[in-house]
N, C-alpha and C positions, 0 to 999 in steps of 0.2 A: 422489392422496389416499391410496390404499392403500399406496403405497410409504412415505409418511410414517408410517403406523401401524406399519410394521415397524421403523423406525428409532428410535422412541420406546418405551422400556421402560414397561410398564404396571404392573408390580409395584412397590410402595413399597420393598420390600427391595432391588431392583436400584438404585433411586435412592440409597438409603443406602450401598450398596456403591460406587457411582460417586463419591459425595461423599467417602467414606472414602479411596478411592484418590487422588483429587485432593489431599486433605489430606496424605496420606503423601508424595506426590510433591513438592509444593511446600512443605510445612511450615507451621506456624502463623504464623511471622513473615512469610512471603512472600505469603500470601493477601491481606492488606490492600493491599499494594503492587500485586499483580496486579489486584485489583478497581479500584483507583484508576487504573491504566494503561488498563484496559478502559473505564472511564467517560470518561477524557480522549479516548481514541480515538473513542468514540461521539459525543462532543460535537464533536470536530474534523470528523468525517464529516458530521454534521448541518449544521455551519456551512459546509462546502464545498458541500453540496447547495444550501443556501439562497443562497449566493453565486453559484453557477452559474445558479440560477433567476432571480436578480436580473439577472445579465448577459444572460441570454437574453431577459428581458422588455424590457431596455433596448436590445437589438440589438447588444450588444458582442461577440458571438461572433466570434472571429477565425478566418478560413479560412486553412489553410496554403497557402503559395505552391506553385504547381504546378512540377514539375521542368522543364517546357518554358520557364518564364520565367527560369530561372537560366542564366547564361552558363557555357559549358564551362570557360573560363579561371578563373572564380571557383571552380568545383568543384575543379579541379586545384590551385589555390592553397590552398584549405581542406584538401585531402588532404595536401599538402606540410606545411602548418602543423601538422596533427595528428600527422603522422609525426615531425616534429622534436620535438614535445612528448613523444611516447612515447619517443623515443631519449634525450632529456634526463632524463626521469623514470627511465628504466632505469639511466642512469649515476649519478644521485644516490642510488639505493638501494644500490648496491654500494660 
């Protein structure tokens, strides 16, 4: 709790200064866009949390497969496939 008190400025003048700096950095036209993006992110985060809670309540949580259950040949084949993709992506960029 004491650490939080050091992070939050108590003086109203400091708050005004911080708001002024933010306004100067982002400009008047970017602030509404920034606020909208922040609101959308907050809404998406809440929806994700609610969806995870619903899945947990329904018992739909998926457990990742253990590495012991994967065949070595499947691992090697996947590694080869990814290597081919990387090579083909490298050639297409040049």
